[in-house]
C-alpha positions in Angstrom: -8.3 -60.9 -25.8 -6.7 -63.3 -28.2 -3.1 -62.5 -29.2 -2.0 -64.0 -32.5 1.0 -66.2 -32.3 3.3 -66.1 -35.3 6.0 -68.4 -34.0 6.7 -70.4 -30.8 9.4 -72.7 -29.5 10.5 -73.8 -26.0 12.2 -70.5 -25.3 10.3 -67.7 -27.0 7.1 -66.5 -28.7 6.7 -64.1 -31.6 3.3 -62.5 -31.5 1.4 -60.0 -33.6 0.2 -57.3 -31.1 -3.0 -55.5 -31.9 -3.4 -51.7 -31.4 -5.0 -50.2 -28.3 -3.1 -52.6 -26.0 -0.5 -51.6 -23.5 2.4 -54.0 -23.4 2.9 -53.5 -19.6 1.2 -51.5 -16.8 1.6 -47.7 -17.4 2.7 -45.4 -14.6 -0.1 -43.2 -13.2 1.2 -39.7 -13.8 -1.4 -38.2 -11.5 -1.9 -40.3 -8.4 -5.2 -38.4 -7.6 -6.8 -40.0 -10.6 -7.8 -43.6 -10.3 -7.6 -45.3 -13.6 -9.3 -48.8 -13.9 -6.6 -51.4 -14.6 -6.9 -52.9 -18.0 -5.2 -56.2 -18.9 -1.8 -55.6 -20.6 0.0 -57.8 -23.2 2.3 -59.2 -20.5 -0.7 -59.9 -18.3 -2.3 -61.9 -21.0 0.9 -63.8 -21.9 1.6 -64.7 -18.3 -1.7 -66.5 -18.0 0.0 -69.3 -20.0 3.7 -68.5 -19.4 4.2 -67.2 -15.9 8.0 -66.6 -16.4 7.6 -64.7 -19.6 9.5 -61.4 -20.0 9.2 -58.6 -22.6 12.4 -58.2 -24.6 11.2 -54.9 -26.2 8.1 -52.8 -26.4 5.6 -51.2 -28.8 3.5 -48.2 -28.0 -0.1 -48.8 -27.1 -1.5 -47.7 -30.5 1.3 -49.4 -32.5 0.5 -52.9 -33.8 2.8 -55.6 -35.1 5.6 -58.0 -34.3 7.1 -58.6 -30.9 9.3 -61.3 -29.4 8.7 -62.5 -25.8 11.1 -64.6 -23.9 9.7 -67.6 -21.9 12.7 -67.8 -19.5 15.5 -65.7 -18.1 18.3 -67.3 -20.2 16.5 -66.5 -23.5 15.6 -63.0 -22.2 19.3 -62.2 -21.6 20.2 -63.6 -25.0 17.7 -61.6 -26.9 18.2 -58.5 -24.8 21.9 -58.5 -25.7 21.0 -58.6 -29.4 18.8 -55.5 -29.1 21.4 -53.7 -27.1 24.1 -54.5 -29.7 21.8 -53.5 -32.6 21.7 -57.0 -34.1 17.9 -57.2 -34.4 16.4 -55.8 -37.7 13.0 -54.2 -37.4 10.9 -52.5 -40.1 7.6 -50.6 -39.7 5.0 -49.3 -42.1 4.1 -45.6 -41.3 1.7 -43.2 -43.0 2.8 -39.6 -42.6 1.4 -36.2 -43.6 2.9 -34.6 -46.7 5.2 -35.5 -49.5 8.8 -36.0 -48.6 11.4 -34.2 -50.7 14.0 -37.0 -50.1 12.4 -40.3 -51.0 15.0 -42.2 -49.0 17.1 -41.1 -46.1 18.4 -41.3 -42.6 17.1 -39.2 -39.7 20.0 -38.7 -37.2 18.6 -36.6 -34.4 19.3 -37.3 -30.7 16.3 -37.6 -28.4 15.7 -36.5 -24.8 12.7 -36.3 -22.5 10.5 -33.3 -23.1 9.7 -30.9 -20.3 6.0 -31.4 -21.2 3.9 -33.7 -19.1 2.7 -37.0 -20.4 5.9 -38.7 -21.3 6.7 -36.8 -24.5 10.1 -37.0 -26.1 11.9 -34.3 -28.1 14.8 -33.6 -30.4 15.3 -30.2 -28.8 18.7 -29.9 -27.1 17.5 -30.2 -23.4 18.5 -32.6 -20.7 20.4 -35.8 -21.5 20.4 -36.4 -25.2 20.6 -40.0 -26.5 21.7 -40.9 -30.0 18.9 -42.0 -32.3 19.0 -43.1 -35.9 16.1 -43.9 -38.2 16.2 -45.0 -41.8 13.2 -44.5 -44.1 12.1 -45.0 -47.7 8.9 -43.8 -49.4 6.8 -46.7 -50.7 3.8 -44.8 -52.0 2.4 -41.3 -52.2 -1.3 -40.2 -51.9 -3.1 -37.0 -53.0 -6.4 -37.1 -51.2 -9.1 -34.6 -50.5 -7.8 -33.8 -47.1 -4.2 -33.4 -48.1 -1.1 -35.3 -49.3 0.2 -38.4 -47.5 3.2 -40.7 -47.8 3.5 -44.4 -46.9 7.0 -45.2 -45.6 9.0 -48.2 -44.7 10.9 -47.2 -41.5 13.8 -49.0 -39.9 14.9 -47.7 -36.5 18.6 -48.4 -35.8 18.3 -47.5 -32.2 15.5 -48.1 -29.8 14.6 -44.8 -28.1 11.1 -44.2 -26.6 8.7 -42.9 -29.3 11.7 -42.7 -31.7 9.9 -43.2 -35.0 7.1 -40.8 -34.0 9.5 -38.1 -32.8 11.8 -38.4 -35.8 9.0 -38.2 -38.3 7.5 -35.1 -36.6 11.0 -33.6 -36.4 11.4 -33.6 -40.2 8.0 -32.1 -40.7 6.0 -35.2 -41.5 4.2 -36.4 -38.4 2.6 -39.8 -38.2 -1.1 -39.9 -39.2 -3.3 -40.4 -36.2 -0.6 -39.5 -33.7 -2.3 -37.3 -31.1 0.9 -36.7 -29.1 3.2 -35.4 -31.8 0.7 -34.0 -34.3 1.0 -30.5 -35.6 -1.7 -27.8 -35.0 -4.5 -27.7 -37.6 -3.4 -31.1 -38.9 -6.4 -32.6 -40.6 -7.8 -35.9 -39.4 -8.3 -38.9 -41.6 -11.9 -40.1 -41.3 -12.0 -43.6 -39.8 -8.4 -43.5 -38.5 -8.7 -44.0 -34.7 -5.1 -44.9 -33.9 -1.7 -43.9 -35.1 -0.7 -45.4 -38.4 2.4 -47.4 -37.4 2.7 -51.1 -37.8 5.8 -53.3 -37.0 5.7 -55.5 -40.1 9.2 -57.2 -40.1 11.4 -58.7 -37.4 14.7 -60.5 -37.8 17.0 -61.9 -35.0 19.2 -64.9 -34.2 18.0 -67.8 -32.1 20.3 -69.1 -29.3 21.1 -72.1 -31.6 22.6 -69.7 -34.2 19.8 -69.8 -36.7 18.6 -66.5 -38.2 14.8 -66.2 -38.2 12.7 -63.6 -40.1 9.0 -62.8 -39.5 6.5 -60.7 -41.5 3.1 -59.2 -40.5 0.5 -57.9 -42.8 -1.2 -54.5 -42.2 -4.2 -54.8 -39.9 -7.6 -54.5 -41.7 -8.3 -51.1 -40.2 -5.1 -49.7 -41.7 -5.7 -51.3 -45.1 -9.1 -49.6 -45.2 -7.4 -46.2 -44.7 -5.1 -46.8 -47.6 -8.0 -47.8 -49.8 -9.8 -44.6 -48.9 -6.7 -42.5 -49.8 -6.5 -44.3 -53.2 
């Protein structure tokens, strides 16, 4: 599989990850089931850069921008920026329904759900971790199967499944998200993945320069928006 490179220097690579690709090997939640190993993003990158390390992650069915460090020094530099919330990320997300507040902040702590399969929840169980997500409605659609909203989403924290959990928590789950969907939620014909794309990434290079990167919606998601129009 070819991975599109957006930017590269001696220390790091910014790539445009396609959907349906794990970034790293997943844990087998049932050891009795043998799942054939599929190449992951880090497997592919390591064929050319053996010392490469992932600085952050995207879910399997989320596409878009990621930065990968080529060496330990750069990894530590970038990791500290993520931990200190100095990296700016934006996503495009299609959700079910029309939001009452066209712009807002979702401030709901997240913890691991008691359900199997690695789900997260905003319910007050276990160890809760602060999570903050900003959103703004870009466009609204009234289609035959229901109403939808296209959002620009900016996570201020980096919790597992944060955007997906937060959008479901306010009653507007992500289109195509099988894990956090509501019962009787209609499917969008032709949408075979969750509609979430990391389209903007900004961070500081070790030399002090601020770099900004943009990624267009993948063709399969553009087609969905055209259908809703």
